[in-house]
Structures are given as structure tokens and as C-alpha cells.
C-alpha positions as CSV (number, residue, x, y, z in Angstrom):
1,X,-0.1,0.1,0.1
2,X,1.3,3.7,-0.7
3,X,2.1,6.2,2.0
4,X,-0.6,8.4,2.7
5,X,-0.1,11.7,4.3
6,X,-2.6,14.1,5.7
7,X,-1.8,17.9,6.4
8,X,-4.1,19.0,9.3
9,X,-4.1,21.8,11.7
10,X,-5.9,21.9,15.1
11,X,-9.4,23.2,15.3
12,X,-9.9,22.7,11.7
13,X,-13.2,20.7,11.0
14,X,-12.5,20.0,7.5
15,X,-9.1,18.3,8.8
16,X,-11.3,16.4,11.5
17,X,-13.7,14.9,8.9
18,X,-10.9,14.2,6.3
19,X,-9.0,12.3,9.3
20,X,-12.2,10.6,10.2
21,X,-12.8,9.4,6.8
22,X,-9.4,7.9,6.5
23,X,-9.6,6.2,9.9
24,X,-13.0,4.5,9.0
25,X,-11.3,3.1,5.7
26,X,-8.7,1.1,8.0
27,X,-5.8,2.4,6.1
28,X,-2.6,3.5,8.0
29,X,-1.8,7.3,7.2
30,X,0.7,10.1,8.6
31,X,-0.8,12.9,10.1
32,X,1.1,16.1,9.8
33,X,0.0,18.7,12.2
34,X,1.0,22.0,11.0
35,X,-0.2,23.9,14.1
36,X,2.5,21.8,16.0
37,X,5.0,21.7,13.2
38,X,4.6,25.0,11.2
39,X,7.8,24.5,9.2
40,X,5.9,21.7,7.5
41,X,3.5,24.1,5.8
42,X,5.9,25.0,3.1
43,X,6.4,21.5,2.2
44,X,2.8,21.0,2.1
45,X,2.2,23.9,-0.1
46,X,5.0,22.7,-2.8
47,X,3.6,19.2,-2.5
48,X,0.1,20.6,-3.4
49,X,1.1,22.8,-6.0
50,X,0.3,26.0,-4.2
51,X,-3.0,25.0,-2.3
52,X,-2.7,26.2,1.1
53,X,-6.0,25.3,2.8
54,X,-6.1,22.6,5.1
55,X,-6.4,19.6,4.8
56,X,-4.1,18.3,2.0
57,X,-4.1,14.8,1.3
58,X,-1.4,12.8,-0.5
59,X,-1.4,9.0,-1.7
60,X,2.4,8.4,-2.6
61,X,3.0,11.2,-4.7
62,X,-0.4,11.9,-6.0
63,X,-2.2,14.8,-4.5
64,X,-5.9,14.3,-3.8
65,X,-6.9,17.8,-2.5
66,X,-8.8,18.5,0.8
67,X,-11.8,17.1,2.7
68,X,-14.3,17.9,-0.2
69,X,-12.4,16.3,-2.6
70,X,-11.5,13.0,-0.7
71,X,-15.3,12.7,0.4
72,X,-16.4,13.3,-3.3
73,X,-13.9,10.5,-4.2
74,X,-15.2,8.4,-1.8
75,X,-18.9,9.1,-3.0
76,X,-17.8,8.3,-6.6
77,X,-16.4,4.7,-5.4
78,X,-12.8,5.9,-6.1
79,X,-11.3,6.4,-2.9
80,X,-10.8,3.0,-1.9
81,X,-8.9,2.0,-4.8
82,X,-6.6,5.0,-4.7
83,X,-6.1,4.2,-1.2
84,X,-5.0,0.7,-1.9
85,X,-2.9,1.9,-4.6
86,X,-4.8,0.1,-7.5
87,X,-5.9,3.1,-9.2
88,X,-3.3,5.0,-11.1
89,X,-5.9,7.7,-12.7
90,X,-8.1,10.2,-11.5
């Protein structure tokens, strides 16, 4: 399975929703709390192609976007294969 990273910040409802969705999928992921590690913010923005809102979710080198984006992928039935590394397209 690919490495899954999610950049979050404290007291952010969108971050909470995205983390909750990933946990419900039973996948291992690294949560990078930028509130506690502000030096990681520039890393997130670079990886996300300039996106600076929270959260930002990555599966391997693939940027999935934020909470609304991963919830939309889930509704379309596309999130599970991506999280398992089975889907190379968007």
C-alpha cells in the first residue's frame, strides 16, 4: 500500500472530517499537524502545487486535495482503490 499523508491543523473541522474518513477506511496514514510543526507548511504547499488550505491529502506522490475532494472521491467509489494503490488514474 502506498504512503498516505494528510496535513492538518488543530481546530479545523475539515481536517477532522478528513481524518475521520481515512480512519473509517482502516488505512495507515501519517497525520502532519502543521499547528505543532509550522515548518512543514511550506512543504505541504509545494507538494500541493500551491494549495494552502487544510487539510491536504496525498497518496504516494499523488495529491488528492482536501476534505471535500476525498469525500467526493468516496461517494464516486474511487477513494478505496486509490488508497490501496490500485488506481493510477483520477
